[in-house]
Residue, then its C-alpha position, 0 to 999 in steps of 0.5 A: m346893366k339891369k332893366f328896371g322896367t317900364i314904370v321906372l325907366g319911363v321918365g328916364f327916356f323923355m327929352l326936355l325941350v330947352a327953350g331960351c331967349t338969345n343972350t349975348m352972355e350965353t355960353p355952353t355952360t350957362k345953357v347946361e345950367e339952364y337945362l339942369g335948373k329946369y329940373q331943380r325948379l320943377d319947371d313947366d317943361v319938366s312937369t308936363q313931360l312927367d305928366q305925359v310919361l305917367d299918362d302913358d303908363n299902364t302898369m301903375s294905379d292912380d295912387q302909385k302914379d301919385q307916389y311915383r310923381a312925388l318921388m321924381e319931384k323929390q329927385y329933381q329938387n335934390l339934384s345938385y351939380k358942379i361944372e367940371n370943364e367947358e371946351i369950345n371948338g368953333d360952333s361945337a362945344t362940350v361941357d363936363v358936369e358932375i351931378e349928385v342925385l338920390d341913389y334910386a338905382t341901388t334901392i330898386a335893385d335891392a328891392k327886386e332881389y328882396y322881393q324875389e326872395h320874400k314875394d309871398e310875405i310882401e304880397k300879404e303885407n301889401d294886401q294884394e289879391q293873389s289873383d292879381n299876381d298869378n300870371v306874374v308869379e308863373d312868369a317869375v318862376e320861369g325867370t321873366e324879370e319884366a313880369i316881376e316889375k309889373s307885379a302890383a305888389f312889387i310896385d307897391y314895395k318898390l315905391k315904399e322903399l324909394e320913399s326912404v332913400s336919402d343916400t346919394t350918388t354922383y355921375t359924370i355927364t358930358f353935354h354936347l352942344t352946337k351953335e345954331d343961329g347964334e344960340w347954343q343948343i344942347q344935343n339930345l342926351s343918351d338914354l344912359d345920361l338921362e338915367k343918371i339925371h333921374g338916379l336910375y343908372e346902375g353902372 
């Protein structure tokens, strides 16, 4: 799987804290629905974690961060899902979910390939000072993918391309839960599963 760089995967690695009151009607499925609903509603947990990721990022300008925030909020609000299966075995359970998200991963991969082939044209179009990208250009010639991803011109180009994404893709995620003190708790999702939720998984 290709690396998408710090600015894109930052959000992909955060963990949401799913809190809820004990409910006698709670099931593993309703817990997963609550979790995914937090994304769809742009719950405070989601917004706070997104703010933290952007605060920690040192590759994007403030304007780029605003664009990125809007893109992720659009992703969350367009997320849809279907519960495929629930299996309970004592205090352990799994819930299989098919999610549908905006296909950011394909656009990012295409943008990177296009940028590599049309770098000078894109930098000129985005009015980036050559000095801002001198080190990036040199590293890119040597095949350093990370250098391209940190280029101000590439970030601008990628964000612009992501704004027009309307195609969706589907993934399957298996949520693992355990019952603790009578309440179902979702175990931490893998990084790959989080990438799926954010539309960043390429595989």
